C-alpha positions as a printed NumPy array, in Angstrom:
array([[31.023,  9.342, 26.853],
       [33.46 , 10.829, 24.385],
       [33.002, 13.799, 22.422],
       [32.494, 12.107, 19.174],
       [29.477,  9.575, 20.168],
       [27.868, 12.83 , 21.947],
       [28.103, 14.645, 18.565],
       [26.86 , 11.688, 16.761],
       [23.761, 11.475, 19.092],
       [23.319, 15.297, 18.301],
       [23.256, 14.618, 14.836],
       [20.848, 11.865, 14.968],
       [18.55 , 13.855, 17.242],
       [18.379, 16.708, 14.849],
       [18.017, 14.506, 11.8  ],
       [14.725, 12.878, 13.277],
       [13.637, 16.502, 14.268],
       [14.042, 17.945, 11.176],
       [12.313, 14.869,  9.403],
       [ 9.205, 15.214, 11.824],
       [ 8.927, 19.18 , 11.054],
       [ 9.273, 18.384,  7.225],
       [ 6.571, 15.645,  7.666],
       [ 4.3  , 18.017,  9.617],
       [ 4.679, 21.026,  7.342],
       [ 2.686, 19.893,  4.236],
       [-0.232, 18.723,  6.185],
       [-0.67 , 22.139,  8.221],
       [-0.293, 23.66 ,  4.749],
       [-3.147, 21.404,  3.53 ],
       [-5.173, 22.261,  6.212],
       [-4.804, 25.921,  5.867],
       [-5.778, 25.628,  2.134],
       [-8.899, 23.669,  2.917],
       [-9.959, 25.982,  5.581]])
């Protein structure tokens, strides 16, 4: 595997991870407000 492909996979992985975190954050805030 060449470094460029590995670097691209890392970007895709972190992109999905950040998207997941941003998706979960508003729900957690909403739950805290409700409680």
